C-alpha distance (Angstrom), angle and dihedral (degrees) to the residues before:
residue distance angle dihedral
X1 . . .
X2 3.81 . .
X3 3.81 88.7 .
X4 3.79 89.7 61.8
X5 3.76 90.4 46.7
X6 3.81 92.0 52.5
X7 3.80 93.5 49.4
X8 3.80 90.2 50.2
X9 3.79 90.8 50.6
X10 3.80 91.3 50.1
X11 3.81 91.1 50.7
X12 3.81 90.7 47.7
X13 3.82 91.5 49.0
X14 3.82 90.3 48.9
X15 3.81 90.0 51.1
X16 3.82 90.7 49.4
X17 3.80 91.3 51.5
X18 3.81 91.2 50.3
X19 3.80 90.6 47.4
X20 3.80 92.4 49.1
X21 3.81 90.2 47.8
X22 3.80 89.1 52.4
X23 3.79 90.8 50.8
X24 3.80 91.1 52.0
X25 3.79 90.9 50.4
X26 3.81 90.4 50.3
X27 3.80 90.3 48.8
X28 3.80 92.3 50.7
X29 3.81 90.6 50.6
X30 3.81 91.0 50.4
X31 3.80 91.6 48.0
X32 3.81 90.9 51.3
X33 3.81 89.6 51.0
X34 3.81 90.6 50.4
X35 3.80 90.8 48.0
X36 3.80 92.4 52.9
X37 3.81 91.5 46.0
X38 3.80 90.9 52.1
X39 3.81 91.0 48.3
X40 3.81 90.2 51.2
X41 3.81 91.5 48.5
X42 3.81 90.7 49.4
X43 3.80 90.5 52.6
X44 3.80 90.5 49.3
X45 3.81 94.7 47.1
X46 3.81 97.3 44.9
X47 3.81 95.5 42.4
């Protein structure tokens, strides 16, 4: 019984790691978008 419980926990932990990794990738994409928007605004302001 505890063997089943351990395998379920490992699968759940693996899923959490994948989910967290996905969140970091999404965050990096958003930060890159913000960076390019700021660069564009700087060009417009200082033109």
